Structures are given as C-alpha cells and as structure tokens.
C-alpha positions in Angstrom: 13.3 21.4 -24.8 14.8 18.2 -23.5 12.3 15.9 -25.1 11.9 15.5 -28.8 8.4 14.1 -29.4 9.2 13.6 -33.1 12.5 11.8 -32.7 12.9 9.1 -35.4 14.6 6.5 -33.2 13.9 7.1 -29.5 10.3 7.0 -28.2 9.1 9.6 -25.7 9.2 7.0 -23.0 12.8 6.0 -23.8 13.9 9.6 -23.8 12.3 10.1 -20.4 14.1 7.0 -19.1 17.5 8.2 -20.4 16.9 11.6 -18.7 15.8 9.9 -15.5 12.4 11.8 -15.4 8.9 10.3 -15.3 6.8 10.3 -18.4 4.1 12.2 -16.6 6.6 15.0 -16.0 6.9 15.5 -19.7 3.3 16.3 -20.1 3.1 18.5 -16.9 1.3 21.7 -17.6 2.3 24.4 -15.0 -0.2 26.6 -13.2 -0.9 29.7 -15.4 -2.0 32.1 -12.6 1.4 33.5 -11.6 -0.1 35.3 -8.6 -1.6 32.1 -7.2 1.8 30.5 -7.6 3.4 33.3 -5.7 0.8 33.0 -2.9 1.4 29.3 -2.7 5.1 30.0 -2.3 4.4 32.3 0.6 1.9 29.8 2.1 4.5 27.0 1.8 7.1 29.0 3.6 4.7 30.1 6.4 3.3 26.5 6.8 6.8 25.1 7.1 7.5 27.6 10.0 4.0 27.3 11.6 2.2 24.2 10.4 -0.6 24.9 13.0 -1.8 27.8 10.8 -5.1 27.2 9.2 -6.7 29.2 6.3 -8.0 31.9 8.7 -4.5 32.7 10.2 -2.8 32.2 6.8 -5.2 34.7 5.3 -4.6 37.2 8.1 -0.8 37.0 7.8 -0.9 37.4 4.0 -3.1 40.5 4.4 -0.7 41.9 7.0 2.0 41.6 4.3 -0.1 43.6 1.8 -1.9 40.9 -0.2 -5.6 41.7 -0.7 -6.7 38.1 -0.5 -9.8 36.5 1.1 -10.1 33.3 3.1 -11.9 31.5 0.3 -9.0 31.9 -2.1 -6.5 30.8 0.6 -8.6 27.8 1.4 -8.6 26.8 -2.3 -4.9 27.1 -2.6 -4.2 25.2 0.6 -6.4 22.4 -0.6 -4.5 22.4 -3.9 -1.3 22.1 -1.9 -2.7 19.4 0.4 -2.2 21.4 3.5 -4.3 21.5 6.6 -3.7 22.9 10.1 -3.0 19.7 12.0 0.4 20.1 13.6 2.7 19.3 12.0 1.3 17.0 9.2 0.5 18.2 5.7 -2.6 16.4 4.5 -1.1 15.2 1.3 -2.1 11.5 1.6 -5.9 11.4 2.1 -7.3 8.2 3.5 -9.6 5.8 1.7 -12.3 4.3 3.9 -12.3 1.1 1.8 -8.6 0.4 2.5 -7.5 -1.7 5.5 -5.9 0.3 8.3 -3.2 -1.2 10.5 -2.4 -0.5 14.2 0.4 1.6 15.4 3.2 -0.7 16.5 5.9 1.7 17.8 4.5 2.8 21.2 7.2 2.1 23.8 9.5 0.4 21.2 13.2 1.1 21.7 14.7 1.8 18.3 18.4 0.7 18.5 19.5 -0.5 15.1 19.4 0.2 11.4 16.5 -1.3 9.4 14.5 -1.8 12.5 12.0 0.9 11.6 11.5 2.7 8.3 9.0 5.5 7.8 7.5 7.1 4.7 6.0 10.5 4.1 5.0 13.0 1.3 5.6 16.7 1.1 4.8 19.5 -1.4 7.7 20.9 -3.5 7.2 24.3 -5.1 8.4 25.0 -8.6 8.8 28.4 -10.4 5.4 27.9 -12.0 3.6 25.0 -10.4 4.5 22.3 -8.0 5.5 18.7 -7.5 5.4 16.1 -4.7 8.2 14.3 -2.9 8.0 11.0 -1.1 10.9 9.8 1.0 11.6 6.7 3.1 13.8 7.2 6.2 15.5 4.8 8.6 14.4 6.1 12.0 17.5 4.9 13.9 20.0 6.7 11.7 17.8 9.4 10.0 19.2 8.0 6.7 17.1 8.7 3.6 16.9 5.2 2.1 15.1 6.3 -1.0 12.9 9.0 -2.6 10.9 9.9 -5.7 9.4 13.0 -7.2 6.0 13.2 -9.0 3.6 15.8 -10.3 0.7 13.8 -9.0 -0.3 11.9 -5.9 -0.9 8.5 -7.5 0.4 5.4 -5.6 3.0 4.6 -8.4 5.7 7.0 -7.2 5.4 5.7 -3.6 5.8 2.1 -4.9 8.8 3.3 -6.9 10.4 4.7 -3.8 9.6 1.4 -1.9 11.2 -0.7 -4.6 14.3 1.4 -4.6 14.5 1.1 -0.8 14.4 -2.6 -1.0 17.7 -2.5 -2.9 19.2 -1.4 0.4 17.6 -3.9 2.6 14.3 -4.6 4.4 13.0 -3.2 7.6 11.3 -5.1 10.4 8.6 -2.5 10.8 7.3 0.0 8.2 5.5 3.1 9.5 3.2 5.5 7.6 0.2 7.6 8.0 -3.2 6.3 6.9 -3.1 8.0 3.5 -4.6 6.2 0.5 -1.2 5.6 -1.1 0.1 3.7 1.9 -3.1 1.8 2.7 -3.6 0.6 -0.9 -3.3 -3.1 -1.6 -0.7 -2.4 -4.2 1.5 -0.8 -1.5 0.8 -3.0 1.5 1.1 -6.2 -0.4 4.7 -5.5 -1.2 5.4 -5.1 2.5 3.6 -8.2 3.5 5.3 -10.3 0.8 8.6 -9.4 2.4 7.3 -10.3 5.9 7.5 -6.6 7.0 5.2 -5.5 9.9 3.0 -2.6 8.9 2.5 0.2 11.4 0.2 3.2 10.8 0.0 6.5 12.7 -3.2 7.2 14.7 -5.2 10.0 13.1 -3.9 13.4 14.3 -0.8 11.8 16.0 1.8 14.4 14.8 4.6 13.0 16.9 4.5 9.6 15.1 6.5 10.8 12.2 8.5 13.6 13.7 11.9 12.6 12.2 10.5 12.9 8.6 8.9 16.3 9.5 12.3 17.5 10.6 13.8 16.3 7.3 11.2 18.3 5.3 12.1 21.5 7.2 15.8 20.9 6.6 15.3 20.2 3.0 13.1 23.3 2.4 15.2 25.8 4.3 18.6 24.5 3.2 17.7 23.6 -0.5 14.3 24.2 -1.9 13.7 27.8 -0.8 17.1 29.0 -2.0 17.2 27.2 -5.3 13.8 28.2 -6.9 13.5 25.1 -9.2 12.3 26.0 -12.7 10.8 22.6 -13.5 10.6 19.0 -12.3 13.9 18.0 -13.7 15.7 20.8 -11.7 13.8 19.7 -8.6 15.0 16.1 -9.0 18.6 17.2 -9.5 18.5 19.6 -6.5 16.8 17.1 -4.2 19.2 14.3 -5.2 22.2 16.6 -4.5 20.7 17.6 -1.1 20.0 14.1 0.0 23.5 13.0 -0.9 24.8 15.9 1.3 22.3 15.1 4.0 23.1 11.4 4.2 26.9 11.6 3.7 28.1 15.0 5.0 25.6 16.7 7.2 26.5 16.1 10.9 23.6 15.5 13.3 23.9 16.5 17.0 21.4 13.8 17.9 23.7 11.2 16.2 26.8 12.3 18.1 27.9 14.6 15.3 28.0 11.7 12.8 26.3 11.5 9.4 23.2 9.5 8.9 25.2 7.2 6.5 27.8 6.5 9.1 25.2 5.5 11.7 23.0 3.6 9.2 25.8 1.4 7.9 27.4 0.9 11.3 24.0 0.0 12.8 23.4 -2.4 10.0 26.6 -4.3 10.6 26.1 -4.6 14.4 
C-alpha cells in the first residue's frame, strides 16, 4: 500500500501529491466481476482494430471465440466503457445540450506550423481489474503530445489539468475538440477564450476531424497498453508517461519525414 491513511504528519492529499497520483485514484474501487473485466479487455482490443463494430457484431465475434454472452451484456459493458460504433470515435465525452457549441474552423485550413492547431481527445485505458481514462492534447502539425492526464472518472477537472499543463508549453491559435460535455463546459471554454484562442468543434459524426489523435490511441494501445497489463492507476500513469516520452522524442514518423514529433514541434515553433 503506497498511501498511509493514518500517517501522523502527511495528509492523504499530500501523500497523493508526492506520489503524483490524483486523490480520486486513492479511493478507486476496482470492478469485482473478473469475467466482465476480461470481456472488456477483449472488447477494447476489438474496438481498437474495428471501431465500426457495434454491440451486435461485438457479441457475435465474442461468441465465435467461445464466450457465451448475450447482446444485452455486451451493450452494458460498451456503455460502461463509453464505446459506440461510430467510426472511429469512442463516445467517451457525451454532449450537454445546455452547453454552447462552437463551429468547426478547420475546413480547408492549411496547417503549416507548430501551435497553429491543438486537438484534445479522451480514450479508455484498461487496468488488470477496472479501468481509467486518458485525455491528451496534441499539436496537429507535429503530432507532438503537448500534455496528458489520467483519471478514474470523466469529470472535467482532469481535462482542465491537461489544458493547464499544455499552456506551460505555449498557446495554440485554434483549439479543436468534439462536442463532449467536458470540452463544451464553461470551465473549459473560458480558459481558452481568456487566452484569445479560437475554439473549433467537430461536427457530430465527423470521424475524420480528429484522425491524428485516433492514430495516437492505436499506437499507444498496441505498443504499450496491451503488452503491459497495468495493475493499477499508478502503473498506468508511469507506463503512459514513459510511452509518450518515447513517442515524442524517439519514435520516427514517416509522415514527418522520419523525424520525431519533438523535432518537428520545436523546429516549427521557432520558424
């Protein structure tokens, strides 16, 4: 146990701060149904390969693999994971009809420099027993991961945390997101507007609008998450941190002329 709730000097909050984990992670109770967890792992892998699979196809493929499951159970698990069959977006950030929606600003825009356009997205991260969520902000020109945060819930706080970390690097001209409640909330959009950042939001069902982040999720899951099997949130944070350091600073991208995202990002920022 990393946290000592009866420590005479350090509070639980201070211990969490020193360990670089959120306080909510301390009280995280994992899912107790181990078979449901196993099914969710299989669903996550299949969805990453074929995000157009809905509950009907997902049920069929699991039954072909020998799992006696019905569609109702798979629908429940996919809802819990925030997945729906709209290629290629996971429906992790549900919209709020009371929040202001912003127009899509990137149609026909030539992206030719760093910090011109940033995009944000959320994905599901499986744990040995349970799950977490990852939000990341990417610079579209360089594919550089500017910042990221992990949380056990989908509250807006961890998205704001990622945004504030990103602002330590700089400020984009345009910030693109989907129309999820986290990104349309006043707490989130006000931080963008206060810094004179134009807000762009994907049209509903426009999968292509955030394709670079979707590719990042696939790389992360196939190259890190699926081969590590994180036991808990702390391991997930450590593994994701290590992977993004590799992704930004060592992983060569064909589309970037076999340069790293960091090389392109910082070169593009200086031009």
